[in-house]
DSSP file (Angstrom, degrees, kcal/mol; ACC not computed):
  #  RESIDUE AA STRUCTURE BP1 BP2  ACC     N-H-->O    O-->H-N    N-H-->O    O-->H-N    TCO  KAPPA ALPHA  PHI   PSI    X-CA   Y-CA   Z-CA
    1    1 A M              0   0    0      0, 0.0     2,-0.4     0, 0.0     0, 0.0   0.000 360.0 360.0 360.0 147.1    5.6   45.0  -41.3
    2    2 A S        -     0   0    0      2,-0.0     2,-0.4     0, 0.0     0, 0.0  -0.913 360.0-149.0-119.5 155.9    6.2   41.4  -40.8
    3    3 A S        -     0   0    0     -2,-0.4     2,-0.4     2,-0.0     0, 0.0  -0.921   5.6-152.9-116.6 144.7    3.7   38.8  -40.6
    4    4 A M        -     0   0    0     -2,-0.4     2,-0.9     2,-0.0    -2,-0.0  -0.961   8.6-149.1-114.9 133.0    3.8   35.4  -38.7
    5    5 A N        -     0   0    0     -2,-0.4     2,-0.6     2,-0.0    -2,-0.0  -0.855  20.0-173.3-105.2 106.9    2.1   32.4  -39.5
    6    6 A D        -     0   0    0     -2,-0.9    -2,-0.0     1,-0.1     0, 0.0  -0.835  12.3-171.0-103.0 124.5    1.3   30.6  -36.1
    7    7 A T        -     0   0    0     -2,-0.6    -1,-0.1     2,-0.2     3,-0.1   0.657  41.7-119.7 -86.5 -18.1   -0.1   27.1  -36.5
    8    8 A G        +     0   0    0      1,-0.3     2,-0.4     0, 0.0    -2,-0.1   0.550  65.2 142.2  92.4  10.2   -0.9   26.9  -32.8
    9    9 A V        -     0   0    0      0, 0.0     2,-0.4     0, 0.0    -1,-0.3  -0.717  31.3-166.0 -87.9 131.3    1.4   23.8  -32.3
   10   10 A V        -     0   0    0     -2,-0.4     2,-0.3    -3,-0.1     0, 0.0  -0.956  20.7-123.9-117.7 136.0    3.4   23.8  -29.1
   11   11 A A        +     0   0    0     -2,-0.4     3,-0.0     3,-0.0     0, 0.0  -0.580  51.2 137.1 -78.7 141.9    6.2   21.4  -28.6
   12   12 A G        -     0   0    0     -2,-0.3     3,-0.1     1,-0.0    -1,-0.0  -0.909  54.1 -38.1-165.6-169.9    5.8   19.3  -25.5
   13   13 A P        -     0   0    0      0, 0.0     5,-0.1     0, 0.0    -1,-0.0  -0.308  68.8 -96.5 -69.1 148.0    6.2   15.7  -24.2
   14   14 A A     >  -     0   0    0      1,-0.1     4,-2.1     3,-0.1     3,-0.4  -0.268  34.8-116.7 -57.5 150.8    5.3   12.8  -26.6
   15   15 A S  H  > S+     0   0    0      1,-0.2     4,-2.7     2,-0.2     5,-0.3   0.801 115.3  59.4 -65.0 -26.8    1.7   11.6  -25.9
   16   16 A G  H  > S+     0   0    0      1,-0.2     4,-2.1     2,-0.2    -1,-0.2   0.904 107.6  46.0 -66.7 -38.3    3.1    8.2  -24.9
   17   17 A Q  H  > S+     0   0    0     -3,-0.4     4,-2.6     2,-0.2    -2,-0.2   0.908 111.6  52.3 -73.2 -39.5    5.1    9.9  -22.1
   18   18 A T  H  X S+     0   0    0     -4,-2.1     4,-2.9     2,-0.2    -2,-0.2   0.958 112.1  43.9 -63.0 -48.4    2.1   12.0  -21.1
   19   19 A S  H  X S+     0   0    0     -4,-2.7     4,-2.7     1,-0.2     5,-0.2   0.913 113.2  53.7 -61.4 -36.4   -0.2    8.9  -20.7
   20   20 A H  H  X S+     0   0    0     -4,-2.1     4,-2.3    -5,-0.3    -2,-0.2   0.966 111.0  44.3 -56.9 -51.1    2.5    7.0  -18.9
   21   21 A T  H  X S+     0   0    0     -4,-2.6     4,-2.6     1,-0.2     5,-0.2   0.899 112.1  53.4 -62.0 -42.6    2.8    9.9  -16.4
   22   22 A H  H  X S+     0   0    0     -4,-2.9     4,-2.4     1,-0.2    -1,-0.2   0.909 109.5  48.8 -59.2 -46.1   -1.0   10.0  -16.1
   23   23 A R  H  X S+     0   0    0     -4,-2.7     4,-2.0     2,-0.2    -1,-0.2   0.883 110.5  51.0 -64.5 -39.8   -1.1    6.2  -15.3
   24   24 A L  H  X S+     0   0    0     -4,-2.3     4,-2.8    -5,-0.2    -1,-0.2   0.924 111.3  46.7 -57.4 -49.6    1.6    6.6  -12.7
   25   25 A R  H  X S+     0   0    0     -4,-2.6     4,-2.6     2,-0.2     5,-0.2   0.849 111.7  51.8 -65.7 -33.9   -0.2    9.4  -11.1
   26   26 A G  H  X S+     0   0    0     -4,-2.4     4,-2.4    -5,-0.2    -2,-0.2   0.898 111.2  47.9 -66.3 -38.6   -3.5    7.4  -11.2
   27   27 A L  H  X S+     0   0    0     -4,-2.0     4,-2.3    -5,-0.2    -2,-0.2   0.930 113.1  47.2 -69.1 -47.0   -1.8    4.4   -9.6
   28   28 A A  H  X S+     0   0    0     -4,-2.8     4,-2.2     2,-0.2    -2,-0.2   0.942 112.9  49.7 -64.8 -42.2   -0.2    6.6   -6.8
   29   29 A G  H  X S+     0   0    0     -4,-2.6     4,-2.0     1,-0.2     5,-0.2   0.933 112.9  45.9 -63.7 -45.7   -3.6    8.3   -6.2
   30   30 A T  H  X S+     0   0    0     -4,-2.4     4,-2.0    -5,-0.2    -1,-0.2   0.860 112.1  52.5 -61.6 -34.1   -5.4    5.1   -5.9
   31   31 A G  H  X S+     0   0    0     -4,-2.3     4,-2.0     2,-0.2    -2,-0.2   0.827 108.0  49.8 -70.7 -36.9   -2.7    3.8   -3.7
   32   32 A L  H  X S+     0   0    0     -4,-2.2     4,-2.0     2,-0.2    -2,-0.2   0.852 112.0  48.0 -75.1 -28.2   -2.9    6.8   -1.3
   33   33 A V  H  X S+     0   0    0     -4,-2.0     4,-2.1     2,-0.2    -2,-0.2   0.879 112.2  49.3 -75.5 -35.5   -6.6    6.4   -1.0
   34   34 A A  H  X S+     0   0    0     -4,-2.0     4,-2.6    -5,-0.2    -2,-0.2   0.872 109.2  54.9 -60.8 -35.5   -6.2    2.6   -0.4
   35   35 A T  H  X S+     0   0    0     -4,-2.0     4,-2.5     2,-0.2     5,-0.2   0.957 107.6  47.7 -61.2 -52.7   -3.5    3.5    2.2
   36   36 A L  H  X S+     0   0    0     -4,-2.0     4,-2.2     1,-0.2    -1,-0.2   0.892 114.2  47.5 -53.6 -43.0   -6.0    5.7    4.0
   37   37 A A  H  X S+     0   0    0     -4,-2.1     4,-2.2     1,-0.2    -1,-0.2   0.873 112.0  48.7 -69.3 -33.6   -8.6    3.0    3.9
   38   38 A A  H  X S+     0   0    0     -4,-2.6     4,-2.1     2,-0.2    -2,-0.2   0.809 110.8  51.7 -73.1 -33.4   -6.1    0.4    5.1
   39   39 A M  H  X S+     0   0    0     -4,-2.5     4,-1.5     2,-0.2    -2,-0.2   0.872 112.3  45.8 -62.8 -41.4   -5.0    2.7    8.0
   40   40 A V  H  X S+     0   0    0     -4,-2.2     4,-2.2    -5,-0.2    -2,-0.2   0.883 113.5  48.5 -71.6 -36.9   -8.6    3.2    9.1
   41   41 A A  H  X S+     0   0    0     -4,-2.2     4,-2.2     2,-0.2    -2,-0.2   0.908 113.3  45.7 -72.0 -37.2   -9.5   -0.5    8.8
   42   42 A T  H  X S+     0   0    0     -4,-2.1     4,-1.8     2,-0.2    -1,-0.2   0.869 115.3  48.8 -70.8 -32.9   -6.4   -1.8   10.8
   43   43 A T  H  X S+     0   0    0     -4,-1.5     4,-2.1     2,-0.2    -2,-0.2   0.887 113.3  45.5 -70.9 -40.7   -7.0    0.9   13.4
   44   44 A L  H  X S+     0   0    0     -4,-2.2     4,-2.8     2,-0.2    -2,-0.2   0.892 113.8  49.8 -68.4 -40.6  -10.7    0.1   13.8
   45   45 A A  H  X S+     0   0    0     -4,-2.2     4,-2.2     2,-0.2    -2,-0.2   0.857 111.5  48.6 -67.9 -35.8   -9.8   -3.7   13.9
   46   46 A A  H  X S+     0   0    0     -4,-1.8     4,-2.4     2,-0.2    -1,-0.2   0.885 110.9  51.0 -70.9 -36.9   -7.2   -3.0   16.6
   47   47 A A  H  X S+     0   0    0     -4,-2.1     4,-2.5     1,-0.2    -2,-0.2   0.973 111.0  47.9 -61.6 -49.7   -9.7   -0.9   18.5
   48   48 A L  H  X S+     0   0    0     -4,-2.8     4,-1.1     1,-0.2    -2,-0.2   0.894 111.7  50.4 -56.3 -42.2  -12.2   -3.8   18.3
   49   49 A A  H ><>S+     0   0    0     -4,-2.2     5,-2.3     1,-0.2     3,-0.8   0.927 110.7  50.0 -57.6 -45.7   -9.5   -6.3   19.4
   50   50 A Q  H ><5S+     0   0    0     -4,-2.4     3,-1.9     1,-0.3    -1,-0.2   0.909 106.3  55.8 -65.6 -39.3   -8.7   -4.0   22.4
   51   51 A A  H 3<5S+     0   0    0     -4,-2.5    -1,-0.3     1,-0.3    -2,-0.2   0.780 106.5  50.1 -65.8 -25.9  -12.4   -3.8   23.2
   52   52 A V  T <<5S-     0   0    0     -4,-1.1    -1,-0.3    -3,-0.8    -2,-0.2   0.282 132.7 -86.7 -92.6   4.3  -12.6   -7.6   23.5
   53   53 A G  T < 5S+     0   0    0     -3,-1.9     2,-0.4     1,-0.3    -3,-0.2   0.531  76.4 143.5 103.4   9.5   -9.6   -7.8   25.7
   54   54 A V      < -     0   0    0     -5,-2.3    -1,-0.3     1,-0.1    -2,-0.0  -0.663  29.3-166.3 -76.5 129.2   -6.5   -7.9   23.5
   55   55 A D        -     0   0    0     -2,-0.4    -1,-0.1     2,-0.1     3,-0.1   0.666  14.8-146.9 -94.6 -11.7   -3.8   -6.0   25.3
   56   56 A F        +     0   0    0      1,-0.2     9,-2.7     8,-0.1     2,-0.6   0.866  39.1 158.8  53.0  38.0   -1.2   -5.6   22.5
   57   57 A E  E     -A   64   0A   0      7,-0.2    63,-0.3     3,-0.0     7,-0.3  -0.792  33.7-148.0 -95.2 135.4    1.6   -5.7   25.0
   58   58 A V  E >>> -A   63   0A   0      5,-3.1     4,-1.4    -2,-0.6     3,-0.8  -0.906   8.3-144.4-101.3 116.0    5.0   -6.7   23.6
   59   59 A P  T 345S+     0   0    0      0, 0.0    -1,-0.1     0, 0.0    59,-0.1   0.744  87.4  71.8 -60.2 -30.5    7.0   -8.6   26.2
   60   60 A D  T 345S+     0   0    0     57,-0.3    58,-0.0     1,-0.2    -3,-0.0   0.933 121.8  10.1 -50.1 -53.3   10.4   -7.2   25.2
   61   61 A G  T <45S-     0   0    0     -3,-0.8    -1,-0.2     2,-0.1     3,-0.1   0.399  95.8-124.0-105.5  -1.9    9.8   -3.8   26.6
   62   62 A G  T  <5 +     0   0    0     -4,-1.4     2,-0.2     1,-0.2    -2,-0.1   0.585  65.6 141.8  73.5   9.6    6.7   -4.5   28.4
   63   63 A E  E   < -A   58   0A   0     -5,-0.7    -5,-3.1    -6,-0.1     2,-0.5  -0.488  50.5-127.8 -88.8 151.7    5.1   -1.7   26.3
   64   64 A T  E     -A   57   0A   0     -7,-0.3    -7,-0.2    -2,-0.2    -8,-0.1  -0.855  24.1-120.7 -95.5 125.8    1.6   -1.6   24.8
   65   65 A I        -     0   0    0     -9,-2.7     2,-0.0    -2,-0.5     5,-0.0  -0.566  32.4-133.5 -70.3 129.3    1.3   -0.8   21.1
   66   66 A P     >  -     0   0    0      0, 0.0     4,-0.9     0, 0.0    -1,-0.0  -0.236  16.0-117.0 -75.0 161.4   -0.9    2.4   20.9
   67   67 A L  H >> S+     0   0    0      1,-0.2     4,-1.4     2,-0.2     3,-0.7   0.904 117.3  58.9 -69.5 -42.8   -3.8    2.5   18.3
   68   68 A S  H 3> S+     0   0    0      1,-0.3     4,-2.7     2,-0.2    -1,-0.2   0.858  96.4  62.6 -59.0 -30.6   -2.1    5.3   16.6
   69   69 A G  H 3> S+     0   0    0      1,-0.2     4,-2.6     2,-0.2     5,-0.3   0.907  99.8  55.4 -62.5 -35.7    1.0    3.0   16.1
   70   70 A F  H <X S+     0   0    0     -4,-0.9     4,-2.2    -3,-0.7    -1,-0.2   0.910 110.0  44.5 -57.6 -43.6   -1.2    0.7   14.0
   71   71 A A  H  X S+     0   0    0     -4,-1.4     4,-2.5     2,-0.2    -1,-0.2   0.924 113.6  48.5 -65.1 -45.4   -2.1    3.6   11.7
   72   72 A V  H  X S+     0   0    0     -4,-2.7     4,-2.6     2,-0.2    -2,-0.2   0.938 115.7  43.5 -68.1 -47.1    1.4    5.0   11.4
   73   73 A V  H  X S+     0   0    0     -4,-2.6     4,-2.7     1,-0.2     5,-0.3   0.942 115.1  49.5 -69.7 -42.5    3.0    1.4   10.6
   74   74 A T  H  X S+     0   0    0     -4,-2.2     4,-2.0    -5,-0.3    -1,-0.2   0.917 112.7  49.1 -61.7 -38.7    0.2    0.5    8.1
   75   75 A G  H  X S+     0   0    0     -4,-2.5     4,-2.4     2,-0.2    -2,-0.2   0.950 110.8  47.7 -61.1 -50.4    0.6    3.8    6.4
   76   76 A F  H  X S+     0   0    0     -4,-2.6     4,-1.9     1,-0.2    -2,-0.2   0.939 115.7  43.4 -58.2 -48.0    4.3    3.6    6.0
   77   77 A F  H  X S+     0   0    0     -4,-2.7     4,-1.7     1,-0.2    -1,-0.2   0.758 110.7  56.6 -79.9 -18.5    4.3    0.0    4.6
   78   78 A S  H  X S+     0   0    0     -4,-2.0     4,-1.8    -5,-0.3    -1,-0.2   0.883 107.6  48.6 -62.0 -41.4    1.3    0.9    2.4
   79   79 A V  H  X S+     0   0    0     -4,-2.4     4,-2.2     2,-0.2    -2,-0.2   0.914 106.0  55.7 -67.3 -43.6    3.4    3.6    0.9
   80   80 A V  H  X S+     0   0    0     -4,-1.9     4,-2.6     1,-0.2    -1,-0.2   0.915 109.3  50.5 -52.9 -45.8    6.3    1.1    0.5
   81   81 A G  H  X S+     0   0    0     -4,-1.7     4,-2.5     1,-0.2    -1,-0.2   0.847 107.0  52.7 -60.5 -37.7    3.7   -1.1   -1.6
   82   82 A I  H  X S+     0   0    0     -4,-1.8     4,-2.6     2,-0.2     5,-0.2   0.899 107.7  50.6 -67.3 -38.9    2.8    1.9   -3.6
   83   83 A V  H  X S+     0   0    0     -4,-2.2     4,-2.5     2,-0.2    -2,-0.2   0.957 111.6  48.3 -56.6 -52.6    6.5    2.5   -4.5
   84   84 A I  H  X S+     0   0    0     -4,-2.6     4,-2.6     1,-0.2     5,-0.2   0.914 110.8  50.7 -63.1 -41.4    6.9   -1.1   -5.5
   85   85 A A  H  X S+     0   0    0     -4,-2.5     4,-2.3     1,-0.2    -1,-0.2   0.898 111.3  48.1 -63.3 -36.4    3.7   -1.0   -7.7
   86   86 A V  H  X S+     0   0    0     -4,-2.6     4,-2.2     2,-0.2    -2,-0.2   0.908 111.3  50.9 -72.5 -35.8    4.9    2.1   -9.4
   87   87 A A  H  X S+     0   0    0     -4,-2.5     4,-2.2    -5,-0.2    -2,-0.2   0.909 111.7  45.8 -62.2 -40.0    8.2    0.7  -10.0
   88   88 A L  H  X S+     0   0    0     -4,-2.6     4,-2.0     2,-0.2    -1,-0.2   0.823 108.0  56.2 -71.4 -32.5    6.8   -2.4  -11.5
   89   89 A R  H  < S+     0   0    0     -4,-2.3    -2,-0.2    -5,-0.2    -1,-0.2   0.925 115.1  43.2 -58.8 -43.1    4.3   -0.4  -13.7
   90   90 A R  H  < S+     0   0    0     -4,-2.2    -2,-0.2    -5,-0.2    -1,-0.2   0.888 129.7  19.1 -73.0 -40.3    7.5    1.4  -15.0
   91   91 A W  H  < S+     0   0    0     -4,-2.2     2,-0.4    -5,-0.2    -3,-0.2   0.416 103.7  82.7-118.7  -0.8    9.8   -1.5  -15.5
   92   92 A S     <  -     0   0    0     -4,-2.0     4,-0.1    -5,-0.2    -4,-0.0  -0.843  57.8-149.1-113.9 143.4    7.9   -4.8  -15.7
   93   93 A A  S    S+     0   0    0     -2,-0.4    -1,-0.1     1,-0.2    -5,-0.0   0.848 104.6  30.8 -67.7 -35.6    6.1   -6.3  -18.7
   94   94 A R  S  > S+     0   0    0      1,-0.1     4,-2.4     2,-0.1     5,-0.3  -0.633  74.1 163.3-119.0  65.6    3.5   -7.9  -16.2
   95   95 A P  H  > S+     0   0    0      0, 0.0     4,-3.5     0, 0.0     5,-0.2   0.899  72.6  51.1 -59.3 -40.8    3.3   -5.5  -13.3
   96   96 A A  H  > S+     0   0    0     50,-0.3     4,-2.5     1,-0.2     5,-0.3   0.970 113.1  44.1 -69.0 -47.1    0.1   -6.7  -11.8
   97   97 A K  H  > S+     0   0    0      1,-0.2     4,-2.1     2,-0.2    -1,-0.2   0.908 118.1  45.7 -62.7 -42.2    1.2  -10.4  -11.7
   98   98 A R  H  X S+     0   0    0     -4,-2.4     4,-3.0     1,-0.2    -1,-0.2   0.940 112.3  52.7 -67.2 -42.3    4.8   -9.4  -10.3
   99   99 A F  H  X S+     0   0    0     -4,-3.5     4,-3.0    -5,-0.3    -2,-0.2   0.878 110.2  45.7 -61.9 -38.4    3.1   -7.0   -7.8
  100  100 A V  H  X S+     0   0    0     -4,-2.5     4,-2.6     2,-0.2     5,-0.3   0.933 114.3  49.9 -69.2 -44.4    0.8   -9.7   -6.4
  101  101 A W  H  X S+     0   0    0     -4,-2.1     4,-1.9    -5,-0.3    -2,-0.2   0.957 116.8  40.8 -54.9 -51.1    3.6  -12.2   -6.2
  102  102 A T  H  X S+     0   0    0     -4,-3.0     4,-2.9     1,-0.2     5,-0.2   0.929 115.7  48.3 -67.9 -43.7    5.9   -9.7   -4.4
  103  103 A A  H  X S+     0   0    0     -4,-3.0     4,-2.6     1,-0.2    -1,-0.2   0.872 111.6  47.9 -70.7 -34.4    3.3   -8.3   -2.2
  104  104 A V  H  X S+     0   0    0     -4,-2.6     4,-2.5     2,-0.2    -1,-0.2   0.885 112.6  51.7 -69.9 -33.8    1.9  -11.7   -1.0
  105  105 A S  H  X S+     0   0    0     -4,-1.9     4,-2.4    -5,-0.3    -2,-0.2   0.928 110.3  46.8 -66.1 -47.9    5.5  -12.8   -0.4
  106  106 A L  H  X S+     0   0    0     -4,-2.9     4,-2.2     1,-0.2    -2,-0.2   0.900 111.3  54.8 -62.4 -37.9    6.2   -9.6    1.7
  107  107 A T  H  X S+     0   0    0     -4,-2.6     4,-0.9    -5,-0.2    -1,-0.2   0.934 107.6  47.6 -55.5 -48.2    2.9  -10.2    3.6
  108  108 A A  H >< S+     0   0    0     -4,-2.5     3,-0.8     1,-0.2     4,-0.5   0.923 110.3  50.7 -63.4 -37.8    3.9  -13.7    4.5
  109  109 A I  H >< S+     0   0    0     -4,-2.4     3,-1.2     1,-0.2    -1,-0.2   0.860 105.5  59.6 -63.4 -33.0    7.4  -12.5    5.7
  110  110 A S  H 3< S+     0   0    0     -4,-2.2    -1,-0.2     1,-0.2    -2,-0.2   0.725  94.1  66.1 -65.2 -22.4    5.5   -9.7    7.8
  111  111 A L  T <X S+     0   0    0     -4,-0.9     4,-1.2    -3,-0.8    -1,-0.2   0.725  87.2  71.5 -73.7 -19.1    3.8  -12.5    9.7
  112  112 A V  H <> S+     0   0    0     -3,-1.2     4,-1.3    -4,-0.5     3,-0.2   0.921  88.1  55.3 -68.4 -42.4    7.0  -13.7   11.2
  113  113 A P  H >> S+     0   0    0      0, 0.0     4,-1.5     0, 0.0     3,-0.9   0.937 106.6  52.0 -50.9 -52.1    7.8  -10.9   13.7
  114  114 A P  H >4 S+     0   0    0      0, 0.0     3,-0.7     0, 0.0     5,-0.5   0.906 110.2  50.0 -49.4 -45.5    4.4  -11.3   15.5
  115  115 A L  H 3< S+     0   0    0     -4,-1.2     3,-0.2     1,-0.3    -3,-0.1   0.715 116.1  40.7 -77.4 -22.2    5.0  -15.0   15.8
  116  116 A L  H << S+     0   0    0     -4,-1.3    -1,-0.3    -3,-0.9    -4,-0.1   0.521  90.9  91.5 -97.6  -7.5    8.5  -14.5   17.3
  117  117 A S  S << S-     0   0    0     -4,-1.5   -57,-0.3    -3,-0.7    -2,-0.2   0.778  88.0-130.3 -64.2 -29.7    7.5  -11.5   19.6
  118  118 A G        +     0   0    0     -4,-0.4    -1,-0.1     1,-0.3    -3,-0.1   0.572  56.7 145.7  88.8   5.0    6.7  -13.6   22.6
  119  119 A A        -     0   0    0     -5,-0.5    -1,-0.3     1,-0.1   -61,-0.1  -0.277  57.0 -84.8 -76.6 168.4    3.4  -11.9   23.0
  120  120 A N     >  -     0   0    0    -63,-0.3     4,-2.6     1,-0.1     3,-0.4  -0.250  43.6 -99.2 -72.6 163.5    0.4  -13.8   24.3
  121  121 A T  H  > S+     0   0    0      1,-0.2     4,-2.7     2,-0.2     5,-0.2   0.862 120.6  51.4 -47.0 -50.9   -1.8  -15.8   22.0
  122  122 A A  H  > S+     0   0    0      1,-0.2     4,-2.0     2,-0.2    -1,-0.2   0.912 113.4  43.4 -63.0 -45.3   -4.5  -13.2   21.7
  123  123 A T  H  > S+     0   0    0     -3,-0.4     4,-2.5     2,-0.2    -1,-0.2   0.876 114.9  50.2 -68.3 -39.5   -2.1  -10.3   20.8
  124  124 A T  H  X S+     0   0    0     -4,-2.6     4,-2.4     2,-0.2    -2,-0.2   0.946 112.9  45.5 -58.6 -48.2   -0.2  -12.5   18.4
  125  125 A T  H  X S+     0   0    0     -4,-2.7     4,-2.0    -5,-0.3    -2,-0.2   0.825 114.1  49.7 -62.5 -35.6   -3.4  -13.6   16.7
  126  126 A A  H  X S+     0   0    0     -4,-2.0     4,-2.3    -5,-0.2    -1,-0.2   0.937 110.2  49.9 -71.7 -45.0   -4.6  -10.1   16.6
  127  127 A L  H  X S+     0   0    0     -4,-2.5     4,-1.5     2,-0.2    -2,-0.2   0.842 111.6  49.0 -65.0 -35.4   -1.3   -8.8   15.1
  128  128 A L  H  X S+     0   0    0     -4,-2.4     4,-1.3    -5,-0.2    -1,-0.2   0.942 111.8  48.4 -65.0 -41.8   -1.5  -11.5   12.4
  129  129 A G  H  X S+     0   0    0     -4,-2.0     4,-2.4     1,-0.2    -2,-0.2   0.894 108.6  54.7 -68.7 -35.4   -5.1  -10.7   11.6
  130  130 A L  H  X S+     0   0    0     -4,-2.3     4,-1.9     1,-0.2    -1,-0.2   0.826 105.0  52.9 -64.8 -34.4   -4.2   -7.0   11.4
  131  131 A H  H  X S+     0   0    0     -4,-1.5     4,-2.0     1,-0.2    -1,-0.2   0.862 111.8  47.3 -64.2 -36.1   -1.4   -7.7    8.8
  132  132 A L  H  X S+     0   0    0     -4,-1.3     4,-2.2    -3,-0.2    -2,-0.2   0.849 106.9  54.9 -80.7 -33.8   -3.9   -9.5    6.7
  133  133 A V  H  X S+     0   0    0     -4,-2.4     4,-1.4     2,-0.2     5,-0.2   0.953 111.5  45.7 -62.1 -45.6   -6.6   -6.7    7.0
  134  134 A A  H  X S+     0   0    0     -4,-1.9     4,-2.6     1,-0.2     3,-0.4   0.936 115.0  46.9 -59.3 -49.4   -4.0   -4.3    5.6
  135  135 A A  H  X S+     0   0    0     -4,-2.0     4,-2.1     1,-0.2    -1,-0.2   0.862 108.4  57.0 -60.3 -36.0   -2.9   -6.8    2.7
  136  136 A T  H  < S+     0   0    0     -4,-2.2    -1,-0.2     1,-0.2    -2,-0.2   0.808 112.9  40.1 -72.7 -30.7   -6.5   -7.4    1.9
  137  137 A V  H  X S+     0   0    0     -4,-1.4     4,-0.9    -3,-0.4    -2,-0.2   0.910 123.6  35.6 -76.8 -49.5   -7.1   -3.7    1.4
  138  138 A M  H  X S+     0   0    0     -4,-2.6     4,-2.5    -5,-0.2     5,-0.3   0.917 109.4  54.8 -79.4 -45.0   -3.9   -2.9   -0.4
  139  139 A I  H  X S+     0   0    0     -4,-2.1     4,-3.1    -5,-0.2     5,-0.3   0.969 111.9  41.5 -59.5 -56.6   -3.0   -5.8   -2.7
  140  140 A P  H  > S+     0   0    0      0, 0.0     4,-1.8     0, 0.0    -1,-0.2   0.817 116.0  51.2 -64.4 -27.5   -6.2   -6.2   -4.6
  141  141 A T  H  X S+     0   0    0     -4,-0.9     4,-1.6     2,-0.2    -2,-0.2   0.890 114.4  40.5 -70.4 -46.4   -6.5   -2.4   -5.0
  142  142 A L  H  X S+     0   0    0     -4,-2.5     4,-2.8     2,-0.2     5,-0.2   0.951 116.1  51.2 -76.2 -45.4   -3.0   -1.9   -6.4
  143  143 A A  H  X S+     0   0    0     -4,-3.1     4,-1.6    -5,-0.3    -2,-0.2   0.901 109.9  49.4 -57.8 -39.3   -3.1   -5.0   -8.6
  144  144 A R  H  X S+     0   0    0     -4,-1.8     4,-1.2    -5,-0.3    -1,-0.2   0.905 111.5  49.8 -61.2 -41.7   -6.4   -3.9  -10.1
  145  145 A S  H  < S+     0   0    0     -4,-1.6     3,-0.3     1,-0.2    -2,-0.2   0.889 108.3  51.6 -69.0 -38.2   -5.0   -0.6  -10.7
  146  146 A L  H  < S+     0   0    0     -4,-2.8   -50,-0.3     1,-0.2    -1,-0.2   0.792 106.2  57.8 -63.9 -31.4   -1.9   -2.1  -12.4
  147  147 A R  H  < S+     0   0    0     -4,-1.6     2,-1.4    -5,-0.2    -1,-0.2   0.776  83.0  86.7 -78.9 -23.2   -4.2   -4.2  -14.7
  148  148 A T     <  +     0   0    0     -4,-1.2     2,-0.5    -3,-0.3    -1,-0.1  -0.608  61.0 166.3 -78.4  96.1   -6.0   -1.2  -16.1
  149  149 A R        -     0   0    0     -2,-1.4    -3,-0.0     1,-0.1    -2,-0.0  -0.938  25.7-175.8-114.6 131.5   -3.6   -0.5  -18.9
  150  150 A T              0   0    0     -2,-0.5    -1,-0.1     1,-0.2    -2,-0.0   0.315 360.0 360.0-108.1   9.8   -4.6    1.9  -21.9
  151  151 A D              0   0    0   -132,-0.1    -1,-0.2  -131,-0.0  -131,-0.0   0.524 360.0 360.0 -90.3 360.0   -1.4    1.4  -23.9
């Protein structure tokens, strides 16, 4: 007969790597919840704007932006913001500060297309406001999540 002395220790990832992975998952989860909130907020704001007479007609094609389009575009660019936040969490010494700087800069750049679209004043103003609604939901949420460090 042979006897084995099992200490119950199992090799696995270092605890630093586990907590790092946990933080990234937490950031991604928080970001996805914020993305859903931003999608709802922009869609509701667009619906409210339509209710008061904003047509959301873009002159180039004469097409009207549908409400679902606001949700889709907000969702897409919010996920881009999450990816940026995750990358900064991984590779930056000051991820929250760099994220805010980057996100505010990208938000400012995102305000240019509505200004150049040739849409009427009401549509242009509403589009600018919708960009700011999404940014107001996403930027502080992700920045706050980047500031909560346990290492």
